N, C-alpha and C positions, 0 to 999 in steps of 0.2 A: 759543176757536174762532172766534167771531164776529169777533174782532179780525184773525184771520188771513185769514178769508174776505173781509172787506172790503179788506184790504191787497193780496190776490191780485186782486181785481176792479178795484182802482185801478191796479194795475200792468198789467193786461191792457188797460185803457182807454188807457193811455199808449202801448202799442206801436202803431206805425204799420204796419199789414200791408196791403199791397195785393195783392190776387189778380188775376192776368192772366185774361182770357177763356178762354185755353187750359186754364189750370189748373182754373178754376171749371168748365169742361165735363168735365174728366177726373174731378174730384171727384163731380159729379152722375152721370156715367155709372157709376162705381163703386158709389154709393149705390143706384142704380136696379138694378145688377145683383145687389147683396146682398138688395135688397127682393124681386126675383124669386124667389131662392132660398129666403127666409124664407116667403114666401107659398105656395110649392109644397107640397102635402101629402106628408108622408113615407109611402112605401109601408109596408104592414104586411109584417112578416116571417112567414114560414111557422112554424106550431108545431114544436117540436123533435120531436115524436112522428111526424111524417111522415117525417123523415129515418131514424129508427129503424126505420120500417115499411118504407121502401124498401129500406134495407140487409138487413133480415131476409128479405124476399121474394127479393131477389137471391141471398142464400146459400142459401135453400131451392131455388131454380131451379137453382143450380150443383151442389148436392148431388144433386138429382134426375137432372141430366144425367150426372154422374159415375157414378152407380149404374146408370143405363140403359147407359152404354157399357161398364161392367165386366161387367154380368150378360148381355150378348148371348150367344147360343149360338154355339159355334164353327161356322164355315162347313164345309159338307160338301166334302171333298176326294176326289179319286179315290183308290182304294187303290193304294198304289205297292207295287212288289214289294220284298220285304225281302231283305237279303243276309245269309246265315248268318255268324255270327261265327266266326272262326278259333278252332280249338280251342286251349286255353291249354296252354302248354308247362309242364312240370313243373320250374319254377325256384324256388328259395327266394325269399321276399318281399324279401330284401335283396341281390338278385344284382347283381353287377358288371356295368354296361352293356358291351356289346360294341362296341368302337370299330373299325370297319372302313370307312374312307373311301377309295374308289377313284373317281378321276375323270380325264378326259382332261386337265383343266386342272391336275392336281397336278404340281408341279414338285419337284425334288430337295429344296430347302430346307424346303418344307412336309412332305414326308415325314418328314424328320429331326424337325421339330417335332412331328409327330403320334406318332412313336415316343418322343419325350421325354416328351409328355403321358401316354401310355399307361404309361410307365415310373413317372412321378410318381404315377399313379392307383393303380398295383400298391403302390407304396411306402406310400401312405397307407393303403390297405386292410390291408396287412401290419401297420402300426403300430397300427391300431385293432383288429385281431385279437388282437394281443399284449396291448394294454392292457385289452380288455374280456373277453378269453377266448371270443369268439364267432367262429365261422367263417362267412364269407360264401360 
């Protein structure tokens, strides 16, 4: 190891290295900038429990706000007149809907389509009645 060290020093002495004044100034400026960063004290970080405490308090505050909003009493509204519900007709629960569409805009091709649709629905109802033995 000593032999290697002496050879390296001898080789370093033989190297002719000239440093220009500009390069020397840049090197010194870099070293001074690093020295300033090293000499500056490192700020202490906050303990981990403070973040836990802050997040816990935020969660509790949010939960309290949600509960306060949910548990508000309903606003008093003026009594509105009620409309009686029309008496239910005595139709079986699976009654076929009545399709009666009459409109001033209804044209002949649409009337034919409506008739075809009603016929298809009747055929489907009859097929289900035959298969299941239930009358609609």
